[in-house]
N, C-alpha and C positions, 0 to 999 in steps of 0.2 A: 390185427388179433388183440394187441397192446389195448388199444381206444376201447375195444368190445369189452375186455377185461375190467376197465378202469370205470365203463360206465354202467356194466352189472354191478359192479362192488358199492356203485354209487347209490344206485336204485335200490339195493336190499339196506344200506344203510338208512337210507330215507324212511323205507317200509318200516324198520326197525324203529326208529324214532317215532314214526307216526303210531304204530302199536302201543309203545310205552307212554307216550302221551294220551292216548285213548284210554289205557288202563289206569293212569292216573286220574284224569278226568271222572273215570265212571267209579273208581274207589271214592274218591273225595265227595261225592254225594251220599254216601251212605253215613248215616248219622254214628258216631261216637256213641257208647252205652256208659251210663253212668254205674258206679258199682253195685248200687241197690237194683239196676236193672239187670245187670250181669247174675246177681244172686237170685232172681227170678228166674231169669232164663234158665240157669242151671237145674233148678228146682222143676222146672216144666221138662228139661231135658231129662231127667232122671224118672220121669212119667211117660217117656219115649213122644215126647211133642218133635216132629220132624221140623214143623217151620221153627220153633224156638232154636234147634241145633243149626239150622240154615242162617238165623238170626246172627247169631253169635260168631260163625264162621264168617259170614260177610262183615260184620263190625270189627272185625280182625284184621282185616286183609292189609289195612295200613301198617300193620305191627310187621307182617310180611314182608313189606317194601323196606321198614327201616332196618329189620334183619340183613335183608339182600343185601342194603348198600354196604353194611359191614365187610361183607365177603365178596365185594365189588374188585375187578382184577385177577380174582381166583383163577381156578381152571375153567369154571363155568361160565356164561355168559350171563348177563344181569337177567334176561329173560328166563334162561333155563333156571336161575337161581329163585326167580318169581314160581314159577312152576312148580318147583320142587316144594317151596314154602306153602303155595295154596292145595297141594296134595294132603 
């Protein structure tokens, strides 16, 4: 029984680390915006441009990771912190 629990925990840990690695890989492909681009996108968002809203959100996902790292080790897991930040 104990061997099974250790094996299960190991598989879960591997899956968790794979998820984090894939997430980092995905967001690293999203280009960062210049301040001028952010201003332009903000104007488009005010006009109701949904694509502009999506672009601003996606370009700031690295910020979510940066903030989540500060709270790493708190009551929430790192993936929970990322999910909360993405909302």
